[in-house]
Biopython code that builds the backbone (N, CA, C, O; Angstrom):
import numpy as np
from Bio.PDB.StructureBuilder import StructureBuilder

atoms = [
    (1, "MET", "N", (46.937, 393.308, 217.613)),
    (1, "MET", "CA", (47.334, 393.996, 218.816)),
    (1, "MET", "C", (47.759, 392.953, 219.833)),
    (1, "MET", "O", (47.026, 391.997, 220.086)),
    (2, "ALA", "N", (48.906, 393.124, 220.402)),
    (2, "ALA", "CA", (49.360, 392.201, 221.445)),
    (2, "ALA", "C", (48.643, 392.536, 222.740)),
    (2, "ALA", "O", (48.406, 393.703, 223.051)),
    (3, "ARG", "N", (48.310, 391.527, 223.468)),
    (3, "ARG", "CA", (47.703, 391.734, 224.763)),
    (3, "ARG", "C", (48.523, 390.948, 225.760)),
    (3, "ARG", "O", (49.024, 389.866, 225.457)),
    (4, "HIS", "N", (48.655, 391.493, 226.938)),
    (4, "HIS", "CA", (49.399, 390.826, 227.994)),
    (4, "HIS", "C", (48.445, 390.551, 229.133)),
    (4, "HIS", "O", (47.579, 391.369, 229.445)),
    (5, "ARG", "N", (48.603, 389.420, 229.740)),
    (5, "ARG", "CA", (47.742, 389.034, 230.849)),
    (5, "ARG", "C", (48.608, 388.774, 232.070)),
    (5, "ARG", "O", (49.602, 388.052, 231.994)),
    (6, "MET", "N", (48.231, 389.362, 233.187)),
    (6, "MET", "CA", (48.917, 389.133, 234.446)),
    (6, "MET", "C", (48.123, 388.075, 235.192)),
    (6, "MET", "O", (46.907, 388.192, 235.342)),
    (7, "ARG", "N", (48.808, 387.054, 235.652)),
    (7, "ARG", "CA", (48.150, 386.016, 236.416)),
    (7, "ARG", "C", (48.938, 385.765, 237.687)),
    (7, "ARG", "O", (50.147, 385.540, 237.639)),
    (8, "ARG", "N", (48.265, 385.801, 238.816)),
    (8, "ARG", "CA", (48.920, 385.496, 240.081)),
    (8, "ARG", "C", (48.945, 383.992, 240.255)),
    (8, "ARG", "O", (47.954, 383.305, 240.005)),
    (9, "THR", "N", (50.063, 383.501, 240.676)),
    (9, "THR", "CA", (50.217, 382.073, 240.935)),
    (9, "THR", "C", (50.731, 381.901, 242.352)),
    (9, "THR", "O", (50.997, 382.885, 243.041)),
    (10, "ALA", "N", (50.871, 380.679, 242.785)),
    (10, "ALA", "CA", (51.365, 380.409, 244.138)),
    (10, "ALA", "C", (52.778, 380.940, 244.329)),
    (10, "ALA", "O", (53.176, 381.246, 245.453)),
    (11, "THR", "N", (53.537, 381.052, 243.249)),
    (11, "THR", "CA", (54.922, 381.518, 243.351)),
    (11, "THR", "C", (55.079, 382.982, 242.988)),
    (11, "THR", "O", (56.204, 383.477, 242.932)),
    (12, "GLY", "N", (53.995, 383.686, 242.742)),
    (12, "GLY", "CA", (54.075, 385.105, 242.395)),
    (12, "GLY", "C", (53.253, 385.421, 241.163)),
    (12, "GLY", "O", (52.308, 384.699, 240.846)),
    (13, "CYS", "N", (53.603, 386.497, 240.461)),
    (13, "CYS", "CA", (52.871, 386.935, 239.286)),
    (13, "CYS", "C", (53.662, 386.615, 238.031)),
    (13, "CYS", "O", (54.892, 386.585, 238.041)),
    (14, "ARG", "N", (52.943, 386.380, 236.967)),
    (14, "ARG", "CA", (53.607, 386.221, 235.683)),
    (14, "ARG", "C", (52.747, 386.864, 234.623)),
    (14, "ARG", "O", (51.554, 387.081, 234.835)),
    (15, "THR", "N", (53.337, 387.171, 233.484)),
    (15, "THR", "CA", (52.591, 387.773, 232.393)),
    (15, "THR", "C", (52.605, 386.837, 231.210)),
    (15, "THR", "O", (53.587, 386.134, 230.969)),
    (16, "GLU", "N", (51.501, 386.832, 230.465)),
    (16, "GLU", "CA", (51.388, 386.014, 229.277)),
    (16, "GLU", "C", (51.043, 386.936, 228.120)),
    (16, "GLU", "O", (50.217, 387.836, 228.271)),
    (17, "SER", "N", (51.667, 386.723, 226.964)),
    (17, "SER", "CA", (51.322, 387.479, 225.768)),
    (17, "SER", "C", (50.292, 386.696, 224.980)),
    (17, "SER", "O", (50.387, 385.476, 224.845)),
    (18, "THR", "N", (49.310, 387.412, 224.463)),
    (18, "THR", "CA", (48.325, 386.797, 223.593)),
    (18, "THR", "C", (48.152, 387.693, 222.390)),
    (18, "THR", "O", (48.091, 388.914, 222.541)),
    (19, "GLY", "N", (48.074, 387.137, 221.221)),
    (19, "GLY", "CA", (47.890, 387.941, 220.023)),
    (19, "GLY", "C", (49.207, 388.367, 219.414)),
    (19, "GLY", "O", (50.277, 387.934, 219.843)),
    (20, "VAL", "N", (49.116, 389.218, 218.410)),
    (20, "VAL", "CA", (50.270, 389.695, 217.673)),
    (20, "VAL", "C", (50.326, 391.202, 217.790)),
    (20, "VAL", "O", (49.300, 391.873, 217.679)),
    (21, "ALA", "N", (51.509, 391.741, 218.012)),
    (21, "ALA", "CA", (51.669, 393.189, 218.172)),
    (21, "ALA", "C", (51.339, 393.913, 216.882)),
    (21, "ALA", "O", (51.683, 393.453, 215.793)),
    (22, "ALA", "N", (50.667, 395.050, 217.012)),
    (22, "ALA", "CA", (50.390, 395.897, 215.857)),
    (22, "ALA", "C", (51.676, 396.590, 215.449)),
    (22, "ALA", "O", (52.447, 397.019, 216.307)),
    (23, "GLY", "N", (51.911, 396.702, 214.194)),
    (23, "GLY", "CA", (53.163, 397.302, 213.731)),
    (23, "GLY", "C", (53.051, 398.795, 213.564)),
    (23, "GLY", "O", (51.962, 399.367, 213.584)),
    (24, "GLY", "N", (54.196, 399.410, 213.401)),
    (24, "GLY", "CA", (54.225, 400.769, 212.937)),
    (24, "GLY", "C", (54.218, 401.844, 213.968)),
    (24, "GLY", "O", (55.266, 402.099, 214.560)),
    (25, "GLY", "N", (53.138, 402.484, 214.227)),
    (25, "GLY", "CA", (52.934, 403.770, 214.845)),
    (25, "GLY", "C", (53.838, 404.187, 215.987)),
    (25, "GLY", "O", (54.514, 403.379, 216.623)),
    (26, "LEU", "N", (53.816, 405.492, 216.213)),
    (26, "LEU", "CA", (54.598, 406.082, 217.286)),
    (26, "LEU", "C", (53.686, 406.435, 218.444)),
    (26, "LEU", "O", (53.949, 407.399, 219.164)),
    (27, "GLY", "N", (52.618, 405.675, 218.637)),
    (27, "GLY", "CA", (51.666, 405.968, 219.689)),
    (27, "GLY", "C", (52.216, 405.687, 221.066)),
    (27, "GLY", "O", (53.391, 405.364, 221.238)),
    (28, "MET", "N", (51.347, 405.816, 222.035)),
    (28, "MET", "CA", (51.688, 405.594, 223.431)),
    (28, "MET", "C", (51.857, 404.102, 223.706)),
    (28, "MET", "O", (51.094, 403.278, 223.203)),
    (29, "ASN", "N", (52.851, 403.770, 224.499)),
    (29, "ASN", "CA", (53.068, 402.399, 224.955)),
    (29, "ASN", "C", (52.969, 402.355, 226.467)),
    (29, "ASN", "O", (53.309, 403.318, 227.155)),
    (30, "ILE", "N", (52.497, 401.224, 226.976)),
    (30, "ILE", "CA", (52.392, 401.047, 228.418)),
    (30, "ILE", "C", (52.931, 399.675, 228.815)),
    (30, "ILE", "O", (52.983, 398.749, 228.005)),
    (31, "VAL", "N", (53.324, 399.570, 230.065)),
    (31, "VAL", "CA", (53.705, 398.313, 230.694)),
    (31, "VAL", "C", (53.155, 398.357, 232.111)),
    (31, "VAL", "O", (53.237, 399.386, 232.783)),
    (32, "VAL", "N", (52.599, 397.250, 232.561)),
    (32, "VAL", "CA", (52.144, 397.157, 233.947)),
    (32, "VAL", "C", (53.231, 396.435, 234.737)),
    (32, "VAL", "O", (53.632, 395.327, 234.383)),
    (33, "ASP", "N", (53.701, 397.064, 235.800)),
    (33, "ASP", "CA", (54.704, 396.469, 236.688)),
    (33, "ASP", "C", (53.998, 395.417, 237.540)),
    (33, "ASP", "O", (53.292, 395.744, 238.494)),
    (34, "LEU", "N", (54.201, 394.158, 237.184)),
    (34, "LEU", "CA", (53.490, 393.076, 237.848)),
    (34, "LEU", "C", (53.953, 392.841, 239.275)),
    (34, "LEU", "O", (53.273, 392.155, 240.038)),
    (35, "ASN", "N", (55.088, 393.391, 239.645)),
    (35, "ASN", "CA", (55.527, 393.303, 241.036)),
    (35, "ASN", "C", (54.756, 394.274, 241.914)),
    (35, "ASN", "O", (54.643, 394.070, 243.122)),
    (36, "ARG", "N", (54.228, 395.323, 241.314)),
    (36, "ARG", "CA", (53.447, 396.312, 242.072)),
    (36, "ARG", "C", (51.952, 396.075, 241.981)),
    (36, "ARG", "O", (51.230, 396.313, 242.949)),
    (37, "CYS", "N", (51.475, 395.608, 240.832)),
    (37, "CYS", "CA", (50.032, 395.474, 240.599)),
    (37, "CYS", "C", (49.398, 394.587, 241.667)),
    (37, "CYS", "O", (49.872, 393.484, 241.940)),
    (38, "GLN", "N", (48.326, 395.086, 242.262)),
    (38, "GLN", "CA", (47.606, 394.334, 243.295)),
    (38, "GLN", "C", (46.186, 393.988, 242.855)),
    (38, "GLN", "O", (45.407, 393.465, 243.652)),
    (39, "GLY", "N", (45.839, 394.272, 241.602)),
    (39, "GLY", "CA", (44.527, 393.914, 241.081)),
    (39, "GLY", "C", (43.385, 394.779, 241.564)),
    (39, "GLY", "O", (42.255, 394.299, 241.651)),
    (40, "TYR", "N", (43.641, 396.050, 241.883)),
    (40, "TYR", "CA", (42.576, 396.945, 242.333)),
    (40, "TYR", "C", (41.584, 397.274, 241.223)),
    (40, "TYR", "O", (40.452, 397.662, 241.511)),
    (41, "ALA", "N", (41.984, 397.126, 239.959)),
    (41, "ALA", "CA", (41.128, 397.274, 238.775)),
    (41, "ALA", "C", (40.687, 398.705, 238.481)),
    (41, "ALA", "O", (39.739, 398.900, 237.720)),
    (42, "GLN", "N", (41.331, 399.695, 239.052)),
    (42, "GLN", "CA", (41.000, 401.074, 238.699)),
    (42, "GLN", "C", (41.266, 401.331, 237.216)),
    (42, "GLN", "O", (40.537, 402.085, 236.573)),
    (43, "CYS", "N", (42.312, 400.703, 236.676)),
    (43, "CYS", "CA", (42.637, 400.865, 235.263)),
    (43, "CYS", "C", (41.517, 400.315, 234.386)),
    (43, "CYS", "O", (41.153, 400.937, 233.388)),
    (44, "ALA", "N", (40.969, 399.158, 234.745)),
    (44, "ALA", "CA", (39.894, 398.550, 233.965)),
    (44, "ALA", "C", (38.626, 399.395, 234.022)),
    (44, "ALA", "O", (37.853, 399.420, 233.064)),
    (45, "PHE", "N", (38.413, 400.074, 235.117)),
    (45, "PHE", "CA", (37.259, 400.964, 235.257)),
    (45, "PHE", "C", (37.426, 402.215, 234.400)),
    (45, "PHE", "O", (36.475, 402.645, 233.747)),
    (46, "LEU", "N", (38.624, 402.803, 234.394)),
    (46, "LEU", "CA", (38.862, 404.068, 233.695)),
    (46, "LEU", "C", (39.218, 403.916, 232.219)),
    (46, "LEU", "O", (38.979, 404.833, 231.433)),
    (47, "ALA", "N", (39.779, 402.784, 231.834)),
    (47, "ALA", "CA", (40.150, 402.557, 230.428)),
    (47, "ALA", "C", (39.797, 401.121, 230.037)),
    (47, "ALA", "O", (40.692, 400.312, 229.792)),
    (48, "PRO", "N", (38.502, 400.796, 229.976)),
    (48, "PRO", "CA", (38.088, 399.411, 229.736)),
    (48, "PRO", "C", (38.429, 398.868, 228.352)),
    (48, "PRO", "O", (38.426, 397.652, 228.156)),
    (49, "ARG", "N", (38.720, 399.732, 227.396)),
    (49, "ARG", "CA", (39.114, 399.246, 226.066)),
    (49, "ARG", "C", (40.593, 398.866, 226.024)),
    (49, "ARG", "O", (41.045, 398.270, 225.047)),
    (50, "VAL", "N", (41.348, 399.200, 227.064)),
    (50, "VAL", "CA", (42.781, 398.891, 227.124)),
    (50, "VAL", "C", (43.071, 397.856, 228.203)),
    (50, "VAL", "O", (43.884, 396.957, 227.991)),
    (51, "PHE", "N", (42.420, 397.971, 229.356)),
    (51, "PHE", "CA", (42.641, 397.072, 230.486)),
    (51, "PHE", "C", (41.373, 396.256, 230.746)),
    (51, "PHE", "O", (40.268, 396.800, 230.748)),
    (52, "THR", "N", (41.538, 394.966, 230.962)),
    (52, "THR", "CA", (40.403, 394.092, 231.244)),
    (52, "THR", "C", (40.781, 393.140, 232.366)),
    (52, "THR", "O", (41.853, 392.535, 232.343)),
    (53, "MET", "N", (39.907, 393.011, 233.335)),
    (53, "MET", "CA", (40.117, 392.040, 234.408)),
    (53, "MET", "C", (39.434, 390.734, 234.019)),
    (53, "MET", "O", (38.303, 390.731, 233.535)),
    (54, "HIS", "N", (40.133, 389.635, 234.238)),
    (54, "HIS", "CA", (39.590, 388.293, 234.034)),
    (54, "HIS", "C", (39.598, 387.625, 235.400)),
    (54, "HIS", "O", (40.647, 387.219, 235.899)),
    (55, "GLY", "N", (38.436, 387.517, 235.988)),
    (55, "GLY", "CA", (38.358, 387.027, 237.357)),
    (55, "GLY", "C", (38.840, 388.128, 238.294)),
    (55, "GLY", "O", (38.783, 389.311, 237.958)),
    (56, "GLU", "N", (39.305, 387.736, 239.450)),
    (56, "GLU", "CA", (39.762, 388.724, 240.430)),
    (56, "GLU", "C", (41.251, 389.007, 240.352)),
    (56, "GLU", "O", (41.716, 389.995, 240.920)),
    (57, "GLU", "N", (42.016, 388.157, 239.658)),
    (57, "GLU", "CA", (43.460, 388.290, 239.733)),
    (57, "GLU", "C", (44.182, 388.367, 238.396)),
    (57, "GLU", "O", (45.409, 388.465, 238.387)),
    (58, "ALA", "N", (43.488, 388.326, 237.276)),
    (58, "ALA", "CA", (44.165, 388.329, 235.977)),
    (58, "ALA", "C", (43.835, 389.618, 235.232)),
    (58, "ALA", "O", (42.666, 389.946, 235.026)),
    (59, "LEU", "N", (44.863, 390.333, 234.837)),
    (59, "LEU", "CA", (44.709, 391.585, 234.102)),
    (59, "LEU", "C", (45.237, 391.394, 232.694)),
    (59, "LEU", "O", (46.360, 390.926, 232.506)),
    (60, "SER", "N", (44.425, 391.758, 231.692)),
    (60, "SER", "CA", (44.882, 391.802, 230.311)),
    (60, "SER", "C", (44.962, 393.269, 229.925)),
    (60, "SER", "O", (44.145, 394.080, 230.360)),
    (61, "TYR", "N", (45.956, 393.607, 229.104)),
    (61, "TYR", "CA", (46.044, 394.983, 228.632)),
    (61, "TYR", "C", (46.716, 395.019, 227.270)),
    (61, "TYR", "O", (47.451, 394.107, 226.892)),
    (62, "ALA", "N", (46.449, 396.091, 226.549)),
    (62, "ALA", "CA", (47.059, 396.309, 225.241)),
    (62, "ALA", "C", (48.263, 397.225, 225.445)),
    (62, "ALA", "O", (48.079, 398.379, 225.832)),
    (63, "PRO", "N", (49.499, 396.752, 225.198)),
    (63, "PRO", "CA", (50.680, 397.585, 225.427)),
    (63, "PRO", "C", (50.792, 398.764, 224.467)),
    (63, "PRO", "O", (51.396, 399.780, 224.810)),
    (64, "ALA", "N", (50.223, 398.646, 223.273)),
    (64, "ALA", "CA", (50.192, 399.754, 222.317)),
    (64, "ALA", "C", (48.803, 400.380, 222.411)),
    (64, "ALA", "O", (47.812, 399.768, 222.011)),
    (65, "VAL", "N", (48.735, 401.593, 222.938)),
    (65, "VAL", "CA", (47.463, 402.236, 223.232)),
    (65, "VAL", "C", (46.929, 402.955, 221.992)),
    (65, "VAL", "O", (47.640, 403.763, 221.394)),
    (66, "PRO", "N", (45.667, 402.665, 221.595)),
    (66, "PRO", "CA", (45.068, 403.392, 220.483)),
    (66, "PRO", "C", (44.990, 404.880, 220.810)),
    (66, "PRO", "O", (44.801, 405.265, 221.964)),
    (67, "GLU", "N", (45.135, 405.695, 219.797)),
    (67, "GLU", "CA", (45.171, 407.145, 219.997)),
    (67, "GLU", "C", (43.945, 407.660, 220.742)),
    (67, "GLU", "O", (44.058, 408.552, 221.583)),
    (68, "ASP", "N", (42.777, 407.105, 220.438)),
    (68, "ASP", "CA", (41.557, 407.594, 221.083)),
    (68, "ASP", "C", (41.428, 407.143, 222.540)),
    (68, "ASP", "O", (40.490, 407.550, 223.226)),
    (69, "GLN", "N", (42.344, 406.317, 223.019)),
    (69, "GLN", "CA", (42.305, 405.833, 224.397)),
    (69, "GLN", "C", (43.417, 406.411, 225.274)),
    (69, "GLN", "O", (43.488, 406.104, 226.464)),
    (70, "GLN", "N", (44.276, 407.237, 224.700)),
    (70, "GLN", "CA", (45.438, 407.723, 225.435)),
    (70, "GLN", "C", (45.071, 408.539, 226.668)),
    (70, "GLN", "O", (45.699, 408.382, 227.715)),
    (71, "GLU", "N", (44.082, 409.394, 226.568)),
    (71, "GLU", "CA", (43.665, 410.198, 227.727)),
    (71, "GLU", "C", (43.122, 409.300, 228.839)),
    (71, "GLU", "O", (43.391, 409.535, 230.017)),
    (72, "HIS", "N", (42.364, 408.278, 228.465)),
    (72, "HIS", "CA", (41.829, 407.330, 229.448)),
    (72, "HIS", "C", (42.966, 406.591, 230.164)),
    (72, "HIS", "O", (42.913, 406.379, 231.375)),
    (73, "VAL", "N", (43.990, 406.202, 229.400)),
    (73, "VAL", "CA", (45.122, 405.479, 229.987)),
    (73, "VAL", "C", (45.908, 406.376, 230.936)),
    (73, "VAL", "O", (46.344, 405.923, 231.994)),
    (74, "LEU", "N", (46.093, 407.630, 230.574)),
    (74, "LEU", "CA", (46.789, 408.561, 231.468)),
    (74, "LEU", "C", (46.033, 408.716, 232.781)),
    (74, "LEU", "O", (46.642, 408.764, 233.850)),
    (75, "ARG", "N", (44.710, 408.792, 232.704)),
    (75, "ARG", "CA", (43.898, 408.871, 233.927)),
    (75, "ARG", "C", (44.009, 407.580, 234.741)),
    (75, "ARG", "O", (44.095, 407.618, 235.969)),
    (76, "ALA", "N", (44.008, 406.439, 234.047)),
    (76, "ALA", "CA", (44.131, 405.159, 234.738)),
    (76, "ALA", "C", (45.481, 405.038, 235.434)),
    (76, "ALA", "O", (45.557, 404.558, 236.565)),
    (77, "ALA", "N", (46.546, 405.471, 234.764)),
    (77, "ALA", "CA", (47.884, 405.416, 235.363)),
    (77, "ALA", "C", (47.952, 406.306, 236.600)),
    (77, "ALA", "O", (48.545, 405.925, 237.609)),
    (78, "ALA", "N", (47.347, 407.485, 236.523)),
    (78, "ALA", "CA", (47.349, 408.400, 237.663)),
    (78, "ALA", "C", (46.515, 407.857, 238.819)),
    (78, "ALA", "O", (46.821, 408.121, 239.982)),
    (79, "ALA", "N", (45.465, 407.101, 238.507)),
    (79, "ALA", "CA", (44.565, 406.592, 239.539)),
    (79, "ALA", "C", (45.038, 405.289, 240.166)),
    (79, "ALA", "O", (44.504, 404.882, 241.198)),
    (80, "CYS", "N", (46.012, 404.631, 239.579)),
    (80, "CYS", "CA", (46.473, 403.339, 240.108)),
    (80, "CYS", "C", (47.008, 403.536, 241.533)),
    (80, "CYS", "O", (47.955, 404.295, 241.736)),
    (81, "PRO", "N", (46.410, 402.860, 242.512)),
    (81, "PRO", "CA", (46.824, 403.060, 243.905)),
    (81, "PRO", "C", (48.287, 402.712, 244.181)),
    (81, "PRO", "O", (48.885, 403.248, 245.114)),
    (82, "VAL", "N", (48.863, 401.821, 243.377)),
    (82, "VAL", "CA", (50.243, 401.406, 243.611)),
    (82, "VAL", "C", (51.181, 401.868, 242.498)),
    (82, "VAL", "O", (52.342, 401.459, 242.449)),
    (83, "GLN", "N", (50.676, 402.721, 241.603)),
    (83, "GLN", "CA", (51.469, 403.288, 240.502)),
    (83, "GLN", "C", (52.176, 402.197, 239.699)),
    (83, "GLN", "O", (53.380, 402.280, 239.455)),
    (84, "ALA", "N", (51.416, 401.166, 239.288)),
    (84, "ALA", "CA", (51.970, 400.023, 238.568)),
    (84, "ALA", "C", (52.001, 400.212, 237.053)),
    (84, "ALA", "O", (52.604, 399.405, 236.346)),
    (85, "ILE", "N", (51.359, 401.268, 236.544)),
    (85, "ILE", "CA", (51.272, 401.456, 235.090)),
    (85, "ILE", "C", (52.348, 402.436, 234.645)),
    (85, "ILE", "O", (52.355, 403.594, 235.061)),
    (86, "LEU", "N", (53.254, 401.963, 233.799)),
    (86, "LEU", "CA", (54.310, 402.796, 233.236)),
    (86, "LEU", "C", (53.891, 403.218, 231.841)),
    (86, "LEU", "O", (53.451, 402.391, 231.042)),
    (87, "VAL", "N", (54.026, 404.505, 231.545)),
    (87, "VAL", "CA", (53.547, 405.068, 230.287)),
    (87, "VAL", "C", (54.692, 405.684, 229.505)),
    (87, "VAL", "O", (55.597, 406.276, 230.093)),
    (88, "GLY", "N", (54.665, 405.551, 228.180)),
    (88, "GLY", "CA", (55.598, 406.241, 227.294)),
    (88, "GLY", "C", (57.013, 405.711, 227.380)),
    (88, "GLY", "O", (57.228, 404.501, 227.311)),
    (89, "GLU", "N", (57.980, 406.601, 227.528)),
    (89, "GLU", "CA", (59.392, 406.222, 227.532)),
    (89, "GLU", "C", (59.732, 405.284, 228.682)),
    (89, "GLU", "O", (60.567, 404.392, 228.529)),
    (90, "GLU", "N", (59.085, 405.479, 229.846)),
    (90, "GLU", "CA", (59.316, 404.583, 230.977)),
    (90, "GLU", "C", (58.920, 403.155, 230.596)),
    (90, "GLU", "O", (59.615, 402.200, 230.942)),
    (91, "ALA", "N", (57.799, 403.017, 229.881)),
    (91, "ALA", "CA", (57.331, 401.703, 229.460)),
    (91, "ALA", "C", (58.296, 401.078, 228.475)),
    (91, "ALA", "O", (58.572, 399.881, 228.553)),
    (92, "GLY", "N", (58.812, 401.868, 227.552)),
    (92, "GLY", "CA", (59.760, 401.351, 226.564)),
    (92, "GLY", "C", (61.034, 400.858, 227.197)),
    (92, "GLY", "O", (61.581, 399.840, 226.770)),
    (93, "ALA", "N", (61.524, 401.555, 228.208)),
    (93, "ALA", "CA", (62.764, 401.158, 228.879)),
    (93, "ALA", "C", (62.582, 399.868, 229.657)),
    (93, "ALA", "O", (63.492, 399.040, 229.696)),
    (94, "ASP", "N", (61.426, 399.683, 230.275)),
    (94, "ASP", "CA", (61.181, 398.484, 231.063)),
    (94, "ASP", "C", (60.746, 397.296, 230.234)),
    (94, "ASP", "O", (60.843, 396.154, 230.684)),
    (95, "ALA", "N", (60.266, 397.554, 229.021)),
    (95, "ALA", "CA", (59.760, 396.463, 228.185)),
    (95, "ALA", "C", (60.879, 395.566, 227.686)),
    (95, "ALA", "O", (60.649, 394.385, 227.428)),
    (96, "GLY", "N", (62.082, 396.098, 227.543)),
    (96, "GLY", "CA", (63.179, 395.313, 226.984)),
    (96, "GLY", "C", (63.942, 394.621, 227.995)),
    (96, "GLY", "O", (64.900, 393.918, 227.672)),
]
sb = StructureBuilder()
sb.init_structure("model")
sb.init_model(0)
sb.init_chain("A")
sb.init_seg("    ")
for serial, (resi, resn, name, xyz) in enumerate(atoms, 1):
    if name == "N":
        sb.init_residue(resn, " ", resi, " ")
    sb.init_atom(name, np.array(xyz, "f"), 0.0, 1.0, " ", f" {name:<3s}", serial, name[0])
structure = sb.get_structure()
Protein backbone atom coordinates (compact mmCIF):
# COMPACT_ATOMS: atom_id res chain seq x y z
CA MET A 1 0.00 0.00 0.00
CA ALA A 2 1.42 3.37 -0.92
CA ARG A 3 1.41 5.95 1.79
CA HIS A 4 1.86 9.66 1.34
CA ARG A 5 3.23 11.98 3.96
CA MET A 6 2.64 15.71 4.07
CA ARG A 7 5.44 17.69 5.62
CA ARG A 8 5.45 21.43 6.17
CA THR A 9 8.73 23.11 5.42
CA ALA A 10 9.93 26.70 5.51
CA THR A 11 8.96 27.05 1.85
CA GLY A 12 5.54 25.40 2.13
CA CYS A 13 4.16 21.86 2.11
CA ARG A 14 5.37 18.85 0.24
CA THR A 15 4.29 15.24 -0.01
CA GLU A 16 6.46 12.16 0.16
CA SER A 17 5.50 8.68 -1.05
CA THR A 18 6.46 5.72 1.07
CA GLY A 19 5.83 2.10 0.20
CA VAL A 20 4.43 0.50 -2.92
CA ALA A 21 0.91 0.99 -4.25
CA ALA A 22 -1.45 -1.95 -3.97
CA GLY A 23 -2.54 -3.16 -7.37
CA GLY A 24 -5.85 -3.98 -8.82
CA GLY A 25 -9.10 -3.04 -7.12
CA LEU A 26 -11.72 -0.50 -7.97
CA GLY A 27 -11.96 0.75 -4.40
CA MET A 28 -12.11 4.28 -3.13
CA ASN A 29 -9.15 6.59 -3.74
CA ILE A 30 -8.30 9.75 -1.86
CA VAL A 31 -5.91 12.68 -2.18
CA VAL A 32 -5.22 15.32 0.45
CA ASP A 33 -4.91 18.83 -0.99
CA LEU A 34 -1.72 19.94 0.72
CA ASN A 35 -2.38 23.57 -0.12
CA ARG A 36 -5.52 23.43 2.03
CA CYS A 37 -4.50 21.00 4.78
CA GLN A 38 -3.76 22.82 8.03
CA GLY A 39 -3.05 19.76 10.19
CA TYR A 40 -6.23 19.86 12.29
CA ALA A 41 -6.06 16.01 12.43
CA GLN A 42 -9.82 15.40 12.32
CA CYS A 43 -9.12 12.80 9.63
CA ALA A 44 -6.66 10.95 11.89
CA PHE A 45 -9.25 10.93 14.68
CA LEU A 46 -12.09 9.63 12.48
CA ALA A 47 -10.13 7.23 10.24
CA PRO A 48 -6.93 6.28 12.11
CA ARG A 49 -6.25 3.24 9.91
CA VAL A 50 -6.03 5.53 6.84
CA PHE A 51 -4.70 8.85 8.21
CA THR A 52 -1.86 9.17 10.72
CA MET A 53 -0.28 12.28 12.17
CA HIS A 54 3.48 12.24 12.73
CA GLY A 55 4.27 15.07 15.08
CA GLU A 56 2.16 18.19 14.72
CA GLU A 57 2.71 18.87 11.03
CA ALA A 58 3.20 15.61 9.09
CA LEU A 59 0.24 13.63 7.78
CA SER A 60 0.55 10.14 6.32
CA TYR A 61 -2.36 8.56 4.49
CA ALA A 62 -3.19 5.58 2.32
CA PRO A 63 -4.46 6.83 -1.09
CA ALA A 64 -6.18 3.49 -1.80
CA VAL A 65 -8.78 3.08 0.95
CA PRO A 66 -9.55 -0.45 2.20
CA GLU A 67 -13.20 -1.35 1.74
CA ASP A 68 -13.81 -1.64 5.48
CA GLN A 69 -12.52 1.93 6.00
CA GLN A 70 -14.53 3.73 3.31
CA GLU A 71 -17.31 4.93 5.62
CA HIS A 72 -14.72 6.27 8.08
CA VAL A 73 -12.94 8.14 5.27
CA LEU A 74 -16.19 9.69 4.04
CA ARG A 75 -16.86 10.95 7.58
CA ALA A 76 -13.29 12.26 7.83
CA ALA A 77 -13.62 14.10 4.50
CA ALA A 78 -16.90 15.67 5.63
CA ALA A 79 -15.38 16.69 8.97
CA CYS A 80 -12.23 18.30 7.54
CA PRO A 81 -12.49 21.99 8.52
CA VAL A 82 -10.79 23.10 5.29
CA GLN A 83 -12.21 20.39 2.99
CA ALA A 84 -8.71 19.18 2.03
CA ILE A 85 -9.64 15.52 1.43
CA LEU A 86 -10.70 14.67 -2.12
CA VAL A 87 -12.54 11.37 -2.52
CA GLY A 88 -13.27 9.13 -5.53
CA GLU A 89 -13.27 10.66 -9.01
CA GLU A 90 -12.13 14.05 -7.68
CA ALA A 91 -9.07 12.33 -6.18
CA GLY A 92 -8.31 10.52 -9.43
CA ALA A 93 -8.43 13.73 -11.45
CA ASP A 94 -6.09 15.56 -9.09
CA ALA A 95 -3.70 12.66 -8.62
CA GLY A 96 -2.37 12.87 -12.18
